[in-house]
RODO-2510 file (C-alpha; in nm, 4 decimals, decimal comma):
residues 359
     n   res          X          Y          Z
     1     m    22,1844   -11,2527    -0,0178
     2     q    22,1405   -10,8844     0,0956
     3     v    22,0693   -10,6167    -0,1408
     4     d    22,3443   -10,3335    -0,1096
     5     q    22,2144    -9,9730    -0,1682
     6     k    22,4853    -9,9050    -0,3136
     7     n    22,4542   -10,1425    -0,5347
     8     v    22,1065   -10,0603    -0,5963
     9     l    22,2102    -9,6429    -0,6718
    10     e    22,4680    -9,7692    -0,9157
    11     a    22,2841    -9,9985    -1,1292
    12     l    22,0128    -9,7125    -1,1663
    13     k    22,3132    -9,4710    -1,3218
    14     v    22,2159    -9,6536    -1,6499
    15     v    21,8936    -9,4374    -1,6455
    16     n    21,9551    -9,1422    -1,7879
    17     d    21,7461    -8,8040    -1,8221
    18     p    21,6497    -8,7823    -2,2362
    19     d    21,6587    -8,3925    -2,2067
    20     l    21,8746    -8,3688    -1,9070
    21     h    22,1261    -8,5822    -2,0397
    22     r    22,2289    -8,7190    -1,6909
    23     d    22,1800    -9,0177    -1,4856
    24     i    21,8433    -9,0424    -1,2389
    25     v    22,0752    -9,0568    -0,9440
    26     s    22,2845    -8,7647    -0,9637
    27     l    21,9927    -8,5741    -1,0669
    28     g    21,8644    -8,6536    -0,7247
    29     f    21,5586    -8,7755    -0,8990
    30     i    21,5611    -9,1603    -0,6522
    31     k    21,2994    -9,0865    -0,3528
    32     n    21,1849    -9,3153    -0,0711
    33     l    21,4767    -9,6213    -0,1513
    34     n    21,3293    -9,9224     0,0641
    35     i    21,4830   -10,2387     0,0801
    36     d    21,3256   -10,5839     0,2048
    37     g    21,5337   -10,8430     0,1854
    38     g    21,4882   -10,9573    -0,1750
    39     r    21,2658   -10,6934    -0,2561
    40     v    21,3631   -10,3322    -0,3589
    41     a    21,0835   -10,0225    -0,3977
    42     f    21,1703    -9,6522    -0,4871
    43     t    21,0196    -9,3621    -0,6418
    44     i    21,1355    -9,2010    -0,9410
    45     e    21,0160    -8,8271    -0,9076
    46     l    21,0480    -8,6474    -1,2802
    47     t    21,0217    -8,2923    -1,3440
    48     t    20,7636    -8,2960    -1,5602
    49     p    20,4504    -8,4955    -1,5876
    50     a    20,4030    -8,4200    -1,9011
    51     c    20,7684    -8,6517    -1,9929
    52     p    20,6524    -8,8957    -2,3180
    53     v    20,9276    -9,1264    -2,2234
    54     k    20,8238    -9,2401    -1,8634
    55     d    20,7096    -9,5592    -1,9169
    56     q    21,0284    -9,6162    -2,0623
    57     m    21,1926    -9,4901    -1,7672
    58     r    21,0157    -9,6610    -1,5914
    59     d    21,1032   -10,0248    -1,7283
    60     q    21,5028    -9,9326    -1,7933
    61     a    21,5004    -9,9083    -1,4055
    62     r    21,3503   -10,2114    -1,2970
    63     a    21,5447   -10,4180    -1,5470
    64     a    21,8392   -10,2584    -1,4254
    65     v    21,7670   -10,3398    -1,0799
    66     m    21,6517   -10,6751    -1,1530
    67     q    21,9671   -10,7010    -1,2433
    68     v    22,1621   -10,6842    -0,9135
    69     p    22,2495   -10,9904    -0,7117
    70     g    22,0078   -11,0634    -0,4434
    71     v    21,6911   -10,8745    -0,6156
    72     s    21,3738   -11,0785    -0,6485
    73     a    21,1637   -10,7799    -0,6906
    74     v    21,1430   -10,4724    -0,8220
    75     e    20,8515   -10,1952    -0,7492
    76     v    20,8671    -9,8507    -0,9524
    77     q    20,6509    -9,5941    -0,8797
    78     m    20,6469    -9,2577    -1,1214
    79     t    20,5975    -8,9037    -0,9724
    80     a    20,6716    -8,5278    -1,0969
    81     r    20,7519    -8,2353    -0,9124
    82     v    20,7831    -7,9176    -1,1874
    83     r    21,0463    -7,6875    -1,0904
    84     e    21,0457    -7,2816    -1,1142
    85     a    21,2618    -7,2394    -1,4079
    86     v    21,5069    -6,9937    -1,3952
    87     g    21,4459    -6,6513    -1,5444
    88     g    21,6058    -6,5740    -1,8458
    89     d    21,7919    -6,2719    -1,5916
    90     g    21,8384    -6,4850    -1,3728
    91     t    21,5953    -6,4542    -1,1102
    92     r    21,3256    -6,6436    -1,0050
    93     s    20,9724    -6,6027    -0,9900
    94     s    20,8695    -6,4087    -0,6758
    95     l    20,5210    -6,4475    -0,7143
    96     p    20,3076    -6,6729    -0,4637
    97     g    20,1214    -6,9832    -0,6318
    98     i    20,3878    -6,9535    -0,9666
    99     k    20,6037    -7,1700    -1,0950
   100     n    20,6717    -7,0799    -1,3968
   101     v    20,5476    -6,8279    -1,6502
   102     i    20,4993    -6,9053    -2,0281
   103     a    20,4768    -6,5926    -2,2923
   104     v    20,2823    -6,7504    -2,6012
   105     g    20,3384    -6,4533    -2,8710
   106     a    20,3447    -6,3837    -3,2478
   107     g    20,5199    -6,1369    -3,4586
   108     k    20,2059    -6,0660    -3,5997
   109     g    19,7638    -6,1182    -3,6014
   110     g    19,6291    -6,3890    -3,7885
   111     v    19,8788    -6,6930    -3,6955
   112     g    19,5915    -6,8596    -3,4301
   113     k    19,8494    -6,7450    -3,1520
   114     t    19,5236    -6,7975    -2,8789
   115     t    19,4022    -7,0431    -3,0269
   116     v    19,7430    -7,2499    -2,9749
   117     a    19,8052    -7,1186    -2,5999
   118     v    19,4212    -7,1980    -2,5512
   119     n    19,4611    -7,5690    -2,6601
   120     l    19,8728    -7,5380    -2,5094
   121     a    19,7452    -7,4777    -2,1314
   122     i    19,5321    -7,7329    -2,1533
   123     a    19,7426    -8,0208    -2,2932
   124     l    19,9684    -7,9345    -2,0480
   125     a    19,6955    -7,9614    -1,8149
   126     k    19,6041    -8,2851    -1,9935
   127     c    19,9213    -8,4024    -1,8594
   128     g    19,9400    -8,3804    -1,5147
   129     g    19,9783    -8,0092    -1,4645
   130     k    19,8197    -7,7252    -1,2751
   131     v    19,7896    -7,5107    -1,5368
   132     g    19,5959    -7,1406    -1,5690
   133     i    19,6571    -6,8788    -1,8350
   134     i    19,5968    -6,5419    -1,8454
   135     d    19,4243    -6,3125    -2,1114
   136     a    19,6760    -6,0571    -2,2089
   137     d    19,5749    -5,9253    -2,4928
   138     l    19,3912    -5,6494    -2,3670
   139     y    19,2417    -5,5002    -2,6515
   140     g    19,1475    -5,8334    -2,8258
   141     p    19,0274    -6,0290    -2,5215
   142     n    18,9150    -6,3226    -2,6824
   143     v    18,9902    -6,5961    -2,4372
   144     p    18,6496    -6,6444    -2,2498
   145     i    18,5753    -6,7234    -2,5826
   146     m    18,7385    -6,9894    -2,6841
   147     l    18,7028    -7,1507    -2,3128
   148     g    18,3474    -7,0910    -2,3277
   149     i    18,3038    -6,8558    -2,0660
   150     k    18,0884    -6,6167    -1,9720
   151     t    18,1268    -6,4592    -1,6424
   152     q    18,2120    -6,1975    -1,4182
   153     l    18,4820    -6,1912    -1,1494
   154     t    18,4483    -6,2294    -0,7874
   155     t    18,7331    -6,2025    -0,5053
   156     d    18,7478    -6,3385    -0,1731
   157     g    18,8257    -6,0459     0,0432
   158     q    19,1730    -5,9591    -0,0881
   159     k    19,1991    -6,1114    -0,4173
   160     i    19,0398    -6,1656    -0,7436
   161     v    18,9577    -6,5123    -0,7934
   162     p    19,0137    -6,6594    -1,1319
   163     a    18,7678    -6,8233    -1,3277
   164     k    18,7471    -7,2149    -1,4023
   165     k    18,6844    -7,4593    -1,6913
   166     f    18,8656    -7,7226    -1,8330
   167     g    19,0896    -7,7619    -1,5843
   168     l    19,2740    -7,4401    -1,6033
   169     q    19,2556    -7,0975    -1,4150
   170     v    19,1627    -6,8302    -1,6216
   171     i    19,2226    -6,4290    -1,5857
   172     s    19,1029    -6,2070    -1,8980
   173     m    18,9727    -5,8705    -1,9371
   174     g    18,7012    -5,9814    -2,0979
   175     f    18,5591    -6,0860    -1,7861
   176     l    18,5548    -5,7086    -1,7461
   177     t    18,3981    -5,5886    -2,0618
   178     t    18,1493    -5,6052    -2,2482
   179     d    18,1607    -5,7798    -2,5807
   180     d    18,1874    -5,4740    -2,7700
   181     a    18,3232    -5,2430    -2,5567
   182     p    18,6907    -5,1607    -2,7498
   183     i    18,9923    -5,0656    -2,5167
   184     i    19,1109    -4,7434    -2,5505
   185     w    19,3939    -4,6847    -2,3426
   186     r    19,7775    -4,5928    -2,3112
   187     g    20,0719    -4,7483    -2,1736
   188     p    20,0415    -4,6904    -1,7861
   189     m    19,6823    -4,8386    -1,8186
   190     l    19,8052    -5,1633    -1,9889
   191     h    20,0934    -5,2094    -1,7508
   192     g    19,8561    -5,1771    -1,4763
   193     a    19,5951    -5,4079    -1,5145
   194     l    19,8929    -5,6749    -1,6276
   195     q    20,0566    -5,5957    -1,3065
   196     q    19,7236    -5,6584    -1,1916
   197     f    19,6624    -5,9804    -1,3789
   198     f    19,9936    -6,1151    -1,1964
   199     r    19,9304    -5,9783    -0,8308
   200     e    19,6233    -5,8647    -0,7511
   201     v    19,4693    -6,2496    -0,8522
   202     k    19,4555    -6,5640    -0,6569
   203     w    19,6614    -6,7724    -0,8169
   204     v    19,6868    -7,1511    -0,6790
   205     d    20,0020    -7,4002    -0,6740
   206     l    20,0446    -7,2857    -1,0641
   207     d    20,3077    -7,5478    -1,2535
   208     y    20,2600    -7,3029    -1,5732
   209     l    20,0700    -7,0108    -1,6204
   210     v    20,0711    -6,9112    -1,9931
   211     v    20,0316    -6,5872    -2,0631
   212     d    19,8433    -6,5238    -2,4274
   213     m    20,0784    -6,1844    -2,5400
   214     p    19,9235    -5,8962    -2,8178
   215     p    20,0818    -6,0073    -3,1289
   216     g    20,4068    -5,7890    -3,2397
   217     t    20,5822    -5,6018    -3,0557
   218     g    20,4401    -5,3687    -2,7855
   219     d    20,3702    -5,2473    -2,4502
   220     i    20,2551    -5,5281    -2,2913
   221     a    20,5300    -5,7493    -2,4108
   222     l    20,7346    -5,4453    -2,1901
   223     s    20,5239    -5,4555    -1,8977
   224     l    20,5531    -5,7865    -1,8854
   225     s    20,9167    -5,8410    -1,8391
   226     q    20,8584    -5,5915    -1,5925
   227     t    20,6609    -5,7236    -1,3536
   228     v    20,7342    -6,1179    -1,3531
   229     a    21,0465    -6,3482    -1,4212
   230     v    20,9152    -6,5204    -1,7560
   231     a    21,0540    -6,8935    -1,7926
   232     g    21,0182    -6,8463    -2,1193
   233     s    20,8380    -6,7437    -2,4630
   234     i    20,6950    -6,9658    -2,7459
   235     v    20,6221    -6,7558    -3,0559
   236     v    20,3671    -6,9106    -3,2734
   237     t    20,3810    -6,8343    -3,6883
   238     t    20,2356    -6,9835    -4,0235
   239     p    20,5180    -7,1300    -4,3298
   240     q    20,4917    -6,7991    -4,4913
   241     q    20,7313    -6,5545    -4,5648
   242     v    20,5630    -6,2443    -4,4014
   243     s    20,5023    -6,4231    -4,0666
   244     l    20,8199    -6,5745    -4,0714
   245     a    20,9939    -6,1893    -4,1383
   246     d    20,7636    -6,0789    -3,7956
   247     s    20,8112    -6,3809    -3,5956
   248     r    21,1839    -6,3415    -3,6315
   249     r    21,1294    -5,9673    -3,4817
   250     a    20,8870    -6,1237    -3,2148
   251     v    21,1951    -6,3929    -3,1268
   252     a    21,4426    -6,0691    -3,0945
   253     m    21,2287    -5,8744    -2,8695
   254     y    21,1884    -6,2086    -2,6482
   255     k    21,5617    -6,2144    -2,6018
   256     k    21,6026    -5,8461    -2,5717
   257     l    21,3558    -5,8127    -2,2682
   258     n    21,4681    -6,1384    -2,1228
   259     m    21,1901    -6,3566    -2,1990
   260     p    21,3998    -6,6550    -2,3652
   261     p    21,2546    -6,8446    -2,6283
   262     i    21,2247    -7,2320    -2,5791
   263     g    21,0384    -7,2779    -2,8718
   264     i    20,8969    -7,1614    -3,1833
   265     i    20,5485    -7,3698    -3,3249
   266     e    20,4073    -7,3808    -3,6860
   267     n    20,0861    -7,3378    -3,6524
   268     m    19,8727    -7,4211    -4,0160
   269     s    20,1121    -7,5898    -4,1394
   270     h    19,9716    -7,7649    -4,4005
   271     f    19,5700    -7,9097    -4,5175
   272     v    19,5388    -8,2701    -4,5198
   273     c    19,1668    -8,3314    -4,7282
   274     p    18,9208    -8,5050    -4,5511
   275     n    18,8362    -8,6848    -4,8802
   276     c    19,1387    -8,8126    -5,0436
   277     e    19,3794    -8,7446    -4,7598
   278     h    19,6346    -8,5282    -4,9913
   279     e    19,8222    -8,3031    -4,7929
   280     s    19,8515    -7,9628    -4,9373
   281     d    20,0519    -7,6558    -4,8540
   282     i    19,8601    -7,3713    -4,8739
   283     f    20,1134    -7,1134    -4,6692
   284     g    20,4342    -7,3099    -4,7578
   285     r    20,6468    -7,6146    -4,5959
   286     g    20,8836    -7,6196    -4,3116
   287     g    20,9445    -7,2060    -4,2623
   288     g    20,9220    -7,2689    -3,9279
   289     e    21,1579    -7,5357    -3,8468
   290     r    21,3787    -7,3434    -4,1185
   291     m    21,3699    -7,0365    -3,8823
   292     a    21,4505    -7,1566    -3,5486
   293     e    21,7036    -7,4063    -3,7081
   294     e    21,9000    -7,0494    -3,8222
   295     l    21,7968    -6,8435    -3,5043
   296     k    21,8959    -7,1860    -3,3055
   297     v    21,5654    -7,2171    -3,1158
   298     p    21,3893    -7,4830    -3,0224
   299     f    21,1717    -7,6060    -3,2735
   300     l    20,8438    -7,7436    -3,0678
   301     g    20,6050    -7,8289    -3,3839
   302     r    20,3834    -7,8030    -3,6620
   303     i    19,9997    -7,8347    -3,6085
   304     p    19,8277    -7,8455    -3,9642
   305     i    19,5054    -7,6702    -4,0749
   306     y    19,1851    -7,8423    -3,9282
   307     q    18,8173    -7,7540    -3,9437
   308     p    18,7577    -7,8512    -3,5623
   309     i    19,0188    -7,6370    -3,5043
   310     r    18,8099    -7,3069    -3,6053
   311     e    18,4979    -7,4309    -3,5298
   312     g    18,6049    -7,5780    -3,1225
   313     s    18,7245    -7,1809    -3,0383
   314     d    18,4131    -7,0820    -3,2159
   315     e    18,2262    -7,2912    -3,0203
   316     g    18,3542    -7,2904    -2,6372
   317     v    18,5070    -7,6173    -2,6793
   318     p    18,8833    -7,6215    -2,7823
   319     l    18,9984    -7,9682    -2,9840
   320     m    19,1896    -8,0695    -2,6455
   321     i    18,8571    -8,1070    -2,4826
   322     s    18,6095    -8,1731    -2,8388
   323     e    18,8936    -8,4342    -3,0379
   324     p    19,1450    -8,5305    -2,8187
   325     d    19,2402    -8,7975    -3,0278
   326     s    19,1964    -8,6229    -3,3356
   327     p    19,5963    -8,6195    -3,5615
   328     a    19,6136    -8,2657    -3,4817
   329     a    19,5153    -8,2759    -3,1224
   330     r    19,8412    -8,5189    -3,0385
   331     a    20,0406    -8,2630    -3,1939
   332     l    19,9210    -8,0177    -2,9623
   333     l    20,0101    -8,2898    -2,6681
   334     a    20,3605    -8,3339    -2,8414
   335     v    20,4075    -7,9351    -2,8555
   336     a    20,2976    -7,9832    -2,3953
   337     e    20,5218    -8,2273    -2,3701
   338     r    20,7999    -8,0100    -2,5429
   339     t    20,7077    -7,7392    -2,4140
   340     a    20,7211    -7,8698    -2,0698
   341     a    21,0919    -8,0327    -2,1748
   342     q    21,2481    -7,7486    -2,2325
   343     l    21,1218    -7,5229    -1,8804
   344     s    21,2652    -7,8497    -1,7282
   345     i    21,6236    -7,7733    -1,8926
   346     a    21,5956    -7,4212    -1,8179
   347     s    21,4978    -7,5224    -1,4318
   348     y    21,8359    -7,7203    -1,3817
   349     s    22,0611    -7,4089    -1,5133
   350     r    22,0576    -7,2503    -1,8371
   351     a    22,4499    -7,1607    -1,7921
   352     t    22,5406    -7,5326    -1,8134
   353     i    22,2712    -7,7070    -1,9896
   354     p    22,2657    -7,5436    -2,3792
   355     l    21,8665    -7,6207    -2,4837
   356     t    21,7984    -7,8582    -2,7248
   357     v    21,6323    -7,8421    -3,1056
   358     v    21,3677    -8,0723    -3,0505
   359     r    21,1407    -8,1687    -3,3715
***
């Protein structure tokens, strides 16, 4: 019996993208469909390599096509092409070499924002994305320390060439100053430096550019909103009330500046005793998730207090590199997958596809 292409595509409509809530045929994910007698081969092109259910989608697609009369064998290839997300004001990033800009901020200092930003960037890269990171905390540029980079920036004659470490392209004010030299700048100078980090750096084919923001609601956030269309912002908090109060202000700021919040991360969520495995809620419990529900912002996950996270940051070997199989690293990987999922949703349309609260 001759296998009909129309029947194959109709069978594949039972497979839905779990984030976009539409079938993979209407989404245009089916590529390179080839029918040779009873043998069917095709590619499913997802919107992110970080999709946690891609194996299940592949198996479901294969099983669906095997039910088509005349089909004797099915070959499914899984690929991904990260789309460029729509900015909060309806624009798209016009910067060459960058698809999605992600601002990672916090309402106050001391919540582990830079540690989360660095490990999130590495986790996105481990999932298969092409990732860069800008250290936009110009007064306290700690990304080079956490990545173990000691270098001076170079140029190719036209643009600044970013440093590279752990699969990331990296730019930081820390590359331009000594460790003990303070940055004593007013707003216009900060704005100029941030402009250079985006427009005068040779970013190469980035799916995601993570921007480690300074804490609070200040000049850098305003400058970022004026410099580039930000696909989404992430707010890092801890569970206690002082942090949550400041985090609410940060979420409100990002909304006002057209950098739509795509998630809240609760860092230092709990401590697990390495001897007895008892969980201690040192800073409280569940505050980040409750705030996410209250503000109708996706909750991206909890990251526990874990001593090697701090040790890795001090030694320049982040946890995603030093202990990728630890529970804390797995939590960070899950956060990266959910971040990629929210950007995939945004890449189709904020107007028609609502953000989904994930847990």
